[in-house]
mmCIF file of the N, C-alpha and C atoms, coordinates in Angstrom:
data_MODEL
# 
_entry.id   MODEL 
# 
loop_
_atom_site.group_PDB 
_atom_site.id 
_atom_site.type_symbol 
_atom_site.label_atom_id 
_atom_site.label_alt_id 
_atom_site.label_comp_id 
_atom_site.label_asym_id 
_atom_site.label_entity_id 
_atom_site.label_seq_id 
_atom_site.pdbx_PDB_ins_code 
_atom_site.Cartn_x 
_atom_site.Cartn_y 
_atom_site.Cartn_z 
_atom_site.occupancy 
_atom_site.B_iso_or_equiv 
_atom_site.pdbx_formal_charge 
_atom_site.auth_seq_id 
_atom_site.auth_comp_id 
_atom_site.auth_asym_id 
_atom_site.auth_atom_id 
_atom_site.pdbx_PDB_model_num 
ATOM 1   N N  . MET A 1 1  ? -22.249 32.229 291.561 1.00 0.00 ? 1  MET A N  1 
ATOM 2   C CA . MET A 1 1  ? -22.300 31.917 292.974 1.00 0.00 ? 1  MET A CA 1 
ATOM 3   C C  . MET A 1 1  ? -21.031 32.378 293.678 1.00 0.00 ? 1  MET A C  1 
ATOM 4   N N  . ALA A 1 2  ? -19.972 32.577 292.918 1.00 0.00 ? 2  ALA A N  1 
ATOM 5   C CA . ALA A 1 2  ? -18.699 32.997 293.517 1.00 0.00 ? 2  ALA A CA 1 
ATOM 6   C C  . ALA A 1 2  ? -18.827 34.348 294.216 1.00 0.00 ? 2  ALA A C  1 
ATOM 7   N N  . ASP A 1 3  ? -19.563 35.280 293.615 1.00 0.00 ? 3  ASP A N  1 
ATOM 8   C CA . ASP A 1 3  ? -19.753 36.594 294.241 1.00 0.00 ? 3  ASP A CA 1 
ATOM 9   C C  . ASP A 1 3  ? -20.493 36.469 295.571 1.00 0.00 ? 3  ASP A C  1 
ATOM 10  N N  . HIS A 1 4  ? -21.455 35.562 295.627 1.00 0.00 ? 4  HIS A N  1 
ATOM 11  C CA . HIS A 1 4  ? -22.199 35.350 296.871 1.00 0.00 ? 4  HIS A CA 1 
ATOM 12  C C  . HIS A 1 4  ? -21.275 34.801 297.960 1.00 0.00 ? 4  HIS A C  1 
ATOM 13  N N  . ALA A 1 5  ? -20.367 33.914 297.582 1.00 0.00 ? 5  ALA A N  1 
ATOM 14  C CA . ALA A 1 5  ? -19.426 33.341 298.554 1.00 0.00 ? 5  ALA A CA 1 
ATOM 15  C C  . ALA A 1 5  ? -18.471 34.406 299.078 1.00 0.00 ? 5  ALA A C  1 
ATOM 16  N N  . VAL A 1 6  ? -18.018 35.290 298.212 1.00 0.00 ? 6  VAL A N  1 
ATOM 17  C CA . VAL A 1 6  ? -17.128 36.381 298.634 1.00 0.00 ? 6  VAL A CA 1 
ATOM 18  C C  . VAL A 1 6  ? -17.853 37.288 299.621 1.00 0.00 ? 6  VAL A C  1 
ATOM 19  N N  . LEU A 1 7  ? -19.091 37.653 299.310 1.00 0.00 ? 7  LEU A N  1 
ATOM 20  C CA . LEU A 1 7  ? -19.869 38.507 300.213 1.00 0.00 ? 7  LEU A CA 1 
ATOM 21  C C  . LEU A 1 7  ? -20.077 37.816 301.561 1.00 0.00 ? 7  LEU A C  1 
ATOM 22  N N  . ALA A 1 8  ? -20.428 36.543 301.548 1.00 0.00 ? 8  ALA A N  1 
ATOM 23  C CA . ALA A 1 8  ? -20.643 35.806 302.797 1.00 0.00 ? 8  ALA A CA 1 
ATOM 24  C C  . ALA A 1 8  ? -19.376 35.792 303.647 1.00 0.00 ? 8  ALA A C  1 
ATOM 25  N N  . ASP A 1 9  ? -18.227 35.591 303.020 1.00 0.00 ? 9  ASP A N  1 
ATOM 26  C CA . ASP A 1 9  ? -16.956 35.593 303.760 1.00 0.00 ? 9  ASP A CA 1 
ATOM 27  C C  . ASP A 1 9  ? -16.666 36.961 304.362 1.00 0.00 ? 9  ASP A C  1 
ATOM 28  N N  . MET A 1 10 ? -16.949 38.019 303.615 1.00 0.00 ? 10 MET A N  1 
ATOM 29  C CA . MET A 1 10 ? -16.713 39.371 304.131 1.00 0.00 ? 10 MET A CA 1 
ATOM 30  C C  . MET A 1 10 ? -17.635 39.673 305.310 1.00 0.00 ? 10 MET A C  1 
ATOM 31  N N  . LEU A 1 11 ? -18.904 39.301 305.187 1.00 0.00 ? 11 LEU A N  1 
ATOM 32  C CA . LEU A 1 11 ? -19.869 39.597 306.242 1.00 0.00 ? 11 LEU A CA 1 
ATOM 33  C C  . LEU A 1 11 ? -19.635 38.759 307.495 1.00 0.00 ? 11 LEU A C  1 
ATOM 34  N N  . ARG A 1 12 ? -19.071 37.592 307.324 1.00 0.00 ? 12 ARG A N  1 
ATOM 35  C CA . ARG A 1 12 ? -18.832 36.709 308.477 1.00 0.00 ? 12 ARG A CA 1 
ATOM 36  C C  . ARG A 1 12 ? -17.995 37.394 309.551 1.00 0.00 ? 12 ARG A C  1 
ATOM 37  N N  . PHE A 1 13 ? -17.054 38.221 309.146 1.00 0.00 ? 13 PHE A N  1 
ATOM 38  C CA . PHE A 1 13 ? -16.143 38.866 310.094 1.00 0.00 ? 13 PHE A CA 1 
ATOM 39  C C  . PHE A 1 13 ? -16.395 40.364 310.247 1.00 0.00 ? 13 PHE A C  1 
ATOM 40  N N  . ALA A 1 14 ? -17.550 40.831 309.767 1.00 0.00 ? 14 ALA A N  1 
ATOM 41  C CA . ALA A 1 14 ? -17.891 42.254 309.866 1.00 0.00 ? 14 ALA A CA 1 
ATOM 42  C C  . ALA A 1 14 ? -18.015 42.664 311.329 1.00 0.00 ? 14 ALA A C  1 
ATOM 43  N N  . LYS A 1 15 ? -17.566 43.862 311.635 1.00 0.00 ? 15 LYS A N  1 
ATOM 44  C CA . LYS A 1 15 ? -17.613 44.400 313.000 1.00 0.00 ? 15 LYS A CA 1 
ATOM 45  C C  . LYS A 1 15 ? -18.838 45.287 313.211 1.00 0.00 ? 15 LYS A C  1 
ATOM 46  N N  . PHE A 1 16 ? -19.813 45.184 312.348 1.00 0.00 ? 16 PHE A N  1 
ATOM 47  C CA . PHE A 1 16 ? -21.031 45.993 312.428 1.00 0.00 ? 16 PHE A CA 1 
ATOM 48  C C  . PHE A 1 16 ? -22.234 45.074 312.204 1.00 0.00 ? 16 PHE A C  1 
ATOM 49  N N  . ASP A 1 17 ? -23.407 45.523 312.656 1.00 0.00 ? 17 ASP A N  1 
ATOM 50  C CA . ASP A 1 17 ? -24.631 44.765 312.429 1.00 0.00 ? 17 ASP A CA 1 
ATOM 51  C C  . ASP A 1 17 ? -25.046 44.907 310.970 1.00 0.00 ? 17 ASP A C  1 
ATOM 52  N N  . TRP A 1 18 ? -25.529 43.848 310.390 1.00 0.00 ? 18 TRP A N  1 
ATOM 53  C CA . TRP A 1 18 ? -25.986 43.883 309.008 1.00 0.00 ? 18 TRP A CA 1 
ATOM 54  C C  . TRP A 1 18 ? -27.163 42.924 308.834 1.00 0.00 ? 18 TRP A C  1 
ATOM 55  N N  . ALA A 1 19 ? -27.930 43.160 307.790 1.00 0.00 ? 19 ALA A N  1 
ATOM 56  C CA . ALA A 1 19 ? -29.036 42.281 307.413 1.00 0.00 ? 19 ALA A CA 1 
ATOM 57  C C  . ALA A 1 19 ? -29.190 42.338 305.898 1.00 0.00 ? 19 ALA A C  1 
ATOM 58  N N  . LEU A 1 20 ? -29.584 41.218 305.309 1.00 0.00 ? 20 LEU A N  1 
ATOM 59  C CA . LEU A 1 20 ? -29.838 41.183 303.879 1.00 0.00 ? 20 LEU A CA 1 
ATOM 60  C C  . LEU A 1 20 ? -30.890 40.130 303.593 1.00 0.00 ? 20 LEU A C  1 
ATOM 61  N N  . THR A 1 21 ? -31.504 40.212 302.423 1.00 0.00 ? 21 THR A N  1 
ATOM 62  C CA . THR A 1 21 ? -32.477 39.209 302.013 1.00 0.00 ? 21 THR A CA 1 
ATOM 63  C C  . THR A 1 21 ? -32.056 38.622 300.677 1.00 0.00 ? 21 THR A C  1 
ATOM 64  N N  . TYR A 1 22 ? -32.408 37.372 300.496 1.00 0.00 ? 22 TYR A N  1 
ATOM 65  C CA . TYR A 1 22 ? -32.194 36.653 299.243 1.00 0.00 ? 22 TYR A CA 1 
ATOM 66  C C  . TYR A 1 22 ? -33.457 35.876 298.933 1.00 0.00 ? 22 TYR A C  1 
ATOM 67  N N  . ASP A 1 23 ? -33.699 35.611 297.658 1.00 0.00 ? 23 ASP A N  1 
ATOM 68  C CA . ASP A 1 23 ? -34.712 34.625 297.310 1.00 0.00 ? 23 ASP A CA 1 
ATOM 69  C C  . ASP A 1 23 ? -34.256 33.300 297.902 1.00 0.00 ? 23 ASP A C  1 
ATOM 70  N N  . TYR A 1 24 ? -35.208 32.494 298.343 1.00 0.00 ? 24 TYR A N  1 
ATOM 71  C CA . TYR A 1 24 ? -34.862 31.227 298.979 1.00 0.00 ? 24 TYR A CA 1 
ATOM 72  C C  . TYR A 1 24 ? -34.082 30.334 298.014 1.00 0.00 ? 24 TYR A C  1 
ATOM 73  N N  . HIS A 1 25 ? -32.974 29.791 298.508 1.00 0.00 ? 25 HIS A N  1 
ATOM 74  C CA . HIS A 1 25 ? -32.203 28.789 297.769 1.00 0.00 ? 25 HIS A CA 1 
ATOM 75  C C  . HIS A 1 25 ? -31.336 28.044 298.768 1.00 0.00 ? 25 HIS A C  1 
ATOM 76  N N  . PRO A 1 26 ? -31.301 26.713 298.701 1.00 0.00 ? 26 PRO A N  1 
ATOM 77  C CA . PRO A 1 26 ? -30.498 25.935 299.652 1.00 0.00 ? 26 PRO A CA 1 
ATOM 78  C C  . PRO A 1 26 ? -29.025 26.332 299.675 1.00 0.00 ? 26 PRO A C  1 
ATOM 79  N N  . SER A 1 27 ? -28.469 26.712 298.538 1.00 0.00 ? 27 SER A N  1 
ATOM 80  C CA . SER A 1 27 ? -27.054 27.107 298.486 1.00 0.00 ? 27 SER A CA 1 
ATOM 81  C C  . SER A 1 27 ? -26.788 28.343 299.330 1.00 0.00 ? 27 SER A C  1 
ATOM 82  N N  . ILE A 1 28 ? -27.729 29.268 299.344 1.00 0.00 ? 28 ILE A N  1 
ATOM 83  C CA . ILE A 1 28 ? -27.570 30.474 300.156 1.00 0.00 ? 28 ILE A CA 1 
ATOM 84  C C  . ILE A 1 28 ? -27.599 30.109 301.636 1.00 0.00 ? 28 ILE A C  1 
ATOM 85  N N  . MET A 1 29 ? -28.472 29.187 302.000 1.00 0.00 ? 29 MET A N  1 
ATOM 86  C CA . MET A 1 29 ? -28.533 28.755 303.401 1.00 0.00 ? 29 MET A CA 1 
ATOM 87  C C  . MET A 1 29 ? -27.203 28.135 303.833 1.00 0.00 ? 29 MET A C  1 
ATOM 88  N N  . GLU A 1 30 ? -26.569 27.393 302.951 1.00 0.00 ? 30 GLU A N  1 
ATOM 89  C CA . GLU A 1 30 ? -25.267 26.798 303.268 1.00 0.00 ? 30 GLU A CA 1 
ATOM 90  C C  . GLU A 1 30 ? -24.201 27.875 303.448 1.00 0.00 ? 30 GLU A C  1 
ATOM 91  N N  . LEU A 1 31 ? -24.205 28.878 302.581 1.00 0.00 ? 31 LEU A N  1 
ATOM 92  C CA . LEU A 1 31 ? -23.204 29.947 302.672 1.00 0.00 ? 31 LEU A CA 1 
ATOM 93  C C  . LEU A 1 31 ? -23.291 30.702 303.990 1.00 0.00 ? 31 LEU A C  1 
ATOM 94  N N  . TYR A 1 32 ? -24.504 30.826 304.511 1.00 0.00 ? 32 TYR A N  1 
ATOM 95  C CA . TYR A 1 32 ? -24.721 31.612 305.726 1.00 0.00 ? 32 TYR A CA 1 
ATOM 96  C C  . TYR A 1 32 ? -25.114 30.734 306.918 1.00 0.00 ? 32 TYR A C  1 
ATOM 97  N N  . SER A 1 33 ? -24.629 29.511 306.950 1.00 0.00 ? 33 SER A N  1 
ATOM 98  C CA . SER A 1 33 ? -24.980 28.593 308.039 1.00 0.00 ? 33 SER A CA 1 
ATOM 99  C C  . SER A 1 33 ? -24.518 29.103 309.403 1.00 0.00 ? 33 SER A C  1 
ATOM 100 N N  . TRP A 1 34 ? -23.574 29.995 309.421 1.00 0.00 ? 34 TRP A N  1 
ATOM 101 C CA . TRP A 1 34 ? -23.019 30.567 310.659 1.00 0.00 ? 34 TRP A CA 1 
ATOM 102 C C  . TRP A 1 34 ? -23.823 31.773 311.148 1.00 0.00 ? 34 TRP A C  1 
ATOM 103 N N  . ALA A 1 35 ? -24.753 32.261 310.338 1.00 0.00 ? 35 ALA A N  1 
ATOM 104 C CA . ALA A 1 35 ? -25.516 33.474 310.664 1.00 0.00 ? 35 ALA A CA 1 
ATOM 105 C C  . ALA A 1 35 ? -26.925 33.105 311.131 1.00 0.00 ? 35 ALA A C  1 
ATOM 106 N N  . SER A 1 36 ? -27.675 34.104 311.547 1.00 0.00 ? 36 SER A N  1 
ATOM 107 C CA . SER A 1 36 ? -29.094 33.923 311.858 1.00 0.00 ? 36 SER A CA 1 
ATOM 108 C C  . SER A 1 36 ? -29.867 34.010 310.549 1.00 0.00 ? 36 SER A C  1 
ATOM 109 N N  . VAL A 1 37 ? -30.606 32.954 310.228 1.00 0.00 ? 37 VAL A N  1 
ATOM 110 C CA . VAL A 1 37 ? -31.346 32.887 308.971 1.00 0.00 ? 37 VAL A CA 1 
ATOM 111 C C  . VAL A 1 37 ? -32.819 32.631 309.288 1.00 0.00 ? 37 VAL A C  1 
ATOM 112 N N  . TYR A 1 38 ? -33.693 33.459 308.735 1.00 0.00 ? 38 TYR A N  1 
ATOM 113 C CA . TYR A 1 38 ? -35.132 33.364 308.969 1.00 0.00 ? 38 TYR A CA 1 
ATOM 114 C C  . TYR A 1 38 ? -35.854 33.218 307.635 1.00 0.00 ? 38 TYR A C  1 
ATOM 115 N N  . ASP A 1 39 ? -36.796 32.285 307.568 1.00 0.00 ? 39 ASP A N  1 
ATOM 116 C CA . ASP A 1 39 ? -37.632 32.125 306.376 1.00 0.00 ? 39 ASP A CA 1 
ATOM 117 C C  . ASP A 1 39 ? -38.742 33.162 306.397 1.00 0.00 ? 39 ASP A C  1 
ATOM 118 N N  . LEU A 1 40 ? -38.967 33.794 305.265 1.00 0.00 ? 40 LEU A N  1 
ATOM 119 C CA . LEU A 1 40 ? -40.063 34.753 305.115 1.00 0.00 ? 40 LEU A CA 1 
ATOM 120 C C  . LEU A 1 40 ? -40.960 34.278 303.984 1.00 0.00 ? 40 LEU A C  1 
ATOM 121 N N  . GLU A 1 41 ? -42.248 34.244 304.212 1.00 0.00 ? 41 GLU A N  1 
ATOM 122 C CA . GLU A 1 41 ? -43.204 33.942 303.154 1.00 0.00 ? 41 GLU A CA 1 
ATOM 123 C C  . GLU A 1 41 ? -44.184 35.095 303.052 1.00 0.00 ? 41 GLU A C  1 
ATOM 124 N N  . PHE A 1 42 ? -44.556 35.419 301.837 1.00 0.00 ? 42 PHE A N  1 
ATOM 125 C CA . PHE A 1 42 ? -45.452 36.547 301.619 1.00 0.00 ? 42 PHE A CA 1 
ATOM 126 C C  . PHE A 1 42 ? -46.165 36.363 300.295 1.00 0.00 ? 42 PHE A C  1 
ATOM 127 N N  . LYS A 1 43 ? -47.186 37.137 300.098 1.00 0.00 ? 43 LYS A N  1 
ATOM 128 C CA . LYS A 1 43 ? -47.921 37.130 298.834 1.00 0.00 ? 43 LYS A CA 1 
ATOM 129 C C  . LYS A 1 43 ? -47.388 38.249 297.948 1.00 0.00 ? 43 LYS A C  1 
ATOM 130 N N  . TYR A 1 44 ? -47.102 37.898 296.691 1.00 0.00 ? 44 TYR A N  1 
ATOM 131 C CA . TYR A 1 44 ? -46.721 38.916 295.720 1.00 0.00 ? 44 TYR A CA 1 
ATOM 132 C C  . TYR A 1 44 ? -47.968 39.704 295.337 1.00 0.00 ? 44 TYR A C  1 
ATOM 133 N N  . PHE A 1 45 ? -47.824 41.002 295.235 1.00 0.00 ? 45 PHE A N  1 
ATOM 134 C CA . PHE A 1 45 ? -48.944 41.858 294.862 1.00 0.00 ? 45 PHE A CA 1 
ATOM 135 C C  . PHE A 1 45 ? -48.674 42.532 293.518 1.00 0.00 ? 45 PHE A C  1 
ATOM 136 N N  . MET A 1 46 ? -49.595 43.292 293.088 1.00 0.00 ? 46 MET A N  1 
ATOM 137 C CA . MET A 1 46 ? -49.530 44.177 291.928 1.00 0.00 ? 46 MET A CA 1 
ATOM 138 C C  . MET A 1 46 ? -49.084 43.464 290.662 1.00 0.00 ? 46 MET A C  1 
ATOM 139 N N  . SER A 1 47 ? -47.894 43.784 290.157 1.00 0.00 ? 47 SER A N  1 
ATOM 140 C CA . SER A 1 47 ? -47.503 43.362 288.820 1.00 0.00 ? 47 SER A CA 1 
ATOM 141 C C  . SER A 1 47 ? -47.414 41.849 288.681 1.00 0.00 ? 47 SER A C  1 
ATOM 142 N N  . SER A 1 48 ? -46.935 41.142 289.694 1.00 0.00 ? 48 SER A N  1 
ATOM 143 C CA . SER A 1 48 ? -46.837 39.691 289.556 1.00 0.00 ? 48 SER A CA 1 
ATOM 144 C C  . SER A 1 48 ? -48.225 39.052 289.505 1.00 0.00 ? 48 SER A C  1 
ATOM 145 N N  . ALA A 1 49 ? -49.170 39.602 290.231 1.00 0.00 ? 49 ALA A N  1 
ATOM 146 C CA . ALA A 1 49 ? -50.540 39.090 290.175 1.00 0.00 ? 49 ALA A CA 1 
ATOM 147 C C  . ALA A 1 49 ? -51.126 39.343 288.788 1.00 0.00 ? 49 ALA A C  1 
ATOM 148 N N  . TYR A 1 50 ? -50.828 40.483 288.227 1.00 0.00 ? 50 TYR A N  1 
ATOM 149 C CA . TYR A 1 50 ? -51.317 40.820 286.889 1.00 0.00 ? 50 TYR A CA 1 
ATOM 150 C C  . TYR A 1 50 ? -50.748 39.844 285.859 1.00 0.00 ? 50 TYR A C  1 
ATOM 151 N N  . ARG A 1 51 ? -49.443 39.567 285.937 1.00 0.00 ? 51 ARG A N  1 
ATOM 152 C CA . ARG A 1 51 ? -48.793 38.678 284.972 1.00 0.00 ? 51 ARG A CA 1 
ATOM 153 C C  . ARG A 1 51 ? -49.284 37.238 285.098 1.00 0.00 ? 51 ARG A C  1 
ATOM 154 N N  . SER A 1 52 ? -49.708 36.828 286.264 1.00 0.00 ? 52 SER A N  1 
ATOM 155 C CA . SER A 1 52 ? -50.147 35.441 286.465 1.00 0.00 ? 52 SER A CA 1 
ATOM 156 C C  . SER A 1 52 ? -51.659 35.291 286.301 1.00 0.00 ? 52 SER A C  1 
ATOM 157 N N  . GLY A 1 53 ? -52.285 36.247 285.669 1.00 0.00 ? 53 GLY A N  1 
ATOM 158 C CA . GLY A 1 53 ? -53.718 36.157 285.435 1.00 0.00 ? 53 GLY A CA 1 
ATOM 159 C C  . GLY A 1 53 ? -54.551 36.488 286.650 1.00 0.00 ? 53 GLY A C  1 
ATOM 160 N N  . GLY A 1 54 ? -54.009 37.322 287.534 1.00 0.00 ? 54 GLY A N  1 
ATOM 161 C CA . GLY A 1 54 ? -54.756 37.747 288.698 1.00 0.00 ? 54 GLY A CA 1 
ATOM 162 C C  . GLY A 1 54 ? -54.598 36.856 289.909 1.00 0.00 ? 54 GLY A C  1 
ATOM 163 N N  . LYS A 1 55 ? -53.838 35.780 289.784 1.00 0.00 ? 55 LYS A N  1 
ATOM 164 C CA . LYS A 1 55 ? -53.624 34.891 290.921 1.00 0.00 ? 55 LYS A CA 1 
ATOM 165 C C  . LYS A 1 55 ? -52.430 35.376 291.737 1.00 0.00 ? 55 LYS A C  1 
ATOM 166 N N  . MET A 1 56 ? -52.610 35.407 293.030 1.00 0.00 ? 56 MET A N  1 
ATOM 167 C CA . MET A 1 56 ? -51.528 35.832 293.916 1.00 0.00 ? 56 MET A CA 1 
ATOM 168 C C  . MET A 1 56 ? -50.522 34.697 294.066 1.00 0.00 ? 56 MET A C  1 
ATOM 169 N N  . LYS A 1 57 ? -49.253 35.014 293.960 1.00 0.00 ? 57 LYS A N  1 
ATOM 170 C CA . LYS A 1 57 ? -48.205 34.015 294.145 1.00 0.00 ? 57 LYS A CA 1 
ATOM 171 C C  . LYS A 1 57 ? -47.596 34.176 295.529 1.00 0.00 ? 57 LYS A C  1 
ATOM 172 N N  . THR A 1 58 ? -47.206 33.060 296.111 1.00 0.00 ? 58 THR A N  1 
ATOM 173 C CA . THR A 1 58 ? -46.514 33.101 297.393 1.00 0.00 ? 58 THR A CA 1 
ATOM 174 C C  . THR A 1 58 ? -45.021 33.114 297.124 1.00 0.00 ? 58 THR A C  1 
ATOM 175 N N  . GLY A 1 59 ? -44.321 34.052 297.749 1.00 0.00 ? 59 GLY A N  1 
ATOM 176 C CA . GLY A 1 59 ? -42.881 34.149 297.614 1.00 0.00 ? 59 GLY A CA 1 
ATOM 177 C C  . GLY A 1 59 ? -42.198 33.668 298.871 1.00 0.00 ? 59 GLY A C  1 
ATOM 178 N N  . LYS A 1 60 ? -40.973 33.199 298.713 1.00 0.00 ? 60 LYS A N  1 
ATOM 179 C CA . LYS A 1 60 ? -40.203 32.760 299.865 1.00 0.00 ? 60 LYS A CA 1 
ATOM 180 C C  . LYS A 1 60 ? -38.819 33.382 299.772 1.00 0.00 ? 60 LYS A C  1 
ATOM 181 N N  . GLU A 1 61 ? -38.441 34.080 300.826 1.00 0.00 ? 61 GLU A N  1 
ATOM 182 C CA . GLU A 1 61 ? -37.125 34.693 300.890 1.00 0.00 ? 61 GLU A CA 1 
ATOM 183 C C  . GLU A 1 61 ? -36.464 34.329 302.205 1.00 0.00 ? 61 GLU A C  1 
ATOM 184 N N  . LEU A 1 62 ? -35.189 34.612 302.269 1.00 0.00 ? 62 LEU A N  1 
ATOM 185 C CA . LEU A 1 62 ? -34.416 34.410 303.488 1.00 0.00 ? 62 LEU A CA 1 
ATOM 186 C C  . LEU A 1 62 ? -33.972 35.763 304.010 1.00 0.00 ? 62 LEU A C  1 
ATOM 187 N N  . LEU A 1 63 ? -34.212 36.005 305.278 1.00 0.00 ? 63 LEU A N  1 
ATOM 188 C CA . LEU A 1 63 ? -33.662 37.172 305.962 1.00 0.00 ? 63 LEU A CA 1 
ATOM 189 C C  . LEU A 1 63 ? -32.447 36.660 306.719 1.00 0.00 ? 63 LEU A C  1 
ATOM 190 N N  . ILE A 1 64 ? -31.301 37.228 306.427 1.00 0.00 ? 64 ILE A N  1 
ATOM 191 C CA . ILE A 1 64 ? -30.043 36.782 307.019 1.00 0.00 ? 64 ILE A CA 1 
ATOM 192 C C  . ILE A 1 64 ? -29.414 37.957 307.744 1.00 0.00 ? 64 ILE A C  1 
ATOM 193 N N  . CYS A 1 65 ? -28.952 37.731 308.978 1.00 0.00 ? 65 CYS A N  1 
ATOM 194 C CA . CYS A 1 65 ? -28.316 38.805 309.738 1.00 0.00 ? 65 CYS A CA 1 
ATOM 195 C C  . CYS A 1 65 ? -27.305 38.217 310.722 1.00 0.00 ? 65 CYS A C  1 
ATOM 196 N N  . ASN A 1 66 ? -26.512 39.095 311.286 1.00 0.00 ? 66 ASN A N  1 
ATOM 197 C CA . ASN A 1 66 ? -25.498 38.644 312.244 1.00 0.00 ? 66 ASN A CA 1 
ATOM 198 C C  . ASN A 1 66 ? -25.895 38.952 313.678 1.00 0.00 ? 66 ASN A C  1 
ATOM 199 N N  . THR A 1 67 ? -27.172 39.212 313.894 1.00 0.00 ? 67 THR A N  1 
ATOM 200 C CA . THR A 1 67 ? -27.671 39.439 315.254 1.00 0.00 ? 67 THR A CA 1 
ATOM 201 C C  . THR A 1 67 ? -28.787 38.450 315.533 1.00 0.00 ? 67 THR A C  1 
ATOM 202 N N  . LYS A 1 68 ? -29.020 38.178 316.779 1.00 0.00 ? 68 LYS A N  1 
ATOM 203 C CA . LYS A 1 68 ? -30.084 37.258 317.175 1.00 0.00 ? 68 LYS A CA 1 
ATOM 204 C C  . LYS A 1 68 ? -31.382 38.022 317.357 1.00 0.00 ? 68 LYS A C  1 
ATOM 205 N N  . SER A 1 69 ? -32.490 37.428 316.925 1.00 0.00 ? 69 SER A N  1 
ATOM 206 C CA . SER A 1 69 ? -33.807 38.019 317.135 1.00 0.00 ? 69 SER A CA 1 
ATOM 207 C C  . SER A 1 69 ? -34.240 37.770 318.571 1.00 0.00 ? 69 SER A C  1 
ATOM 208 N N  . THR A 1 70 ? -34.928 38.761 319.170 1.00 0.00 ? 70 THR A N  1 
ATOM 209 C CA . THR A 1 70 ? -35.414 38.578 320.541 1.00 0.00 ? 70 THR A CA 1 
ATOM 210 C C  . THR A 1 70 ? -36.915 38.523 320.574 1.00 0.00 ? 70 THR A C  1 
# 
């Protein structure tokens, strides 16, 4: 988790627009509480459906950026 904290600190003061995604985790939300954070949900396709016996899994990720959505 230390590497994630270092990245969050660097991005906090970045002078350029940036965006990144992470698998959903409360710790990540805390690290980026100062940024714009959006929940994304989607269905996993292809290989994950094959591994789970053909059942589609729902994934949850976080889209994090330093700009506001309009």
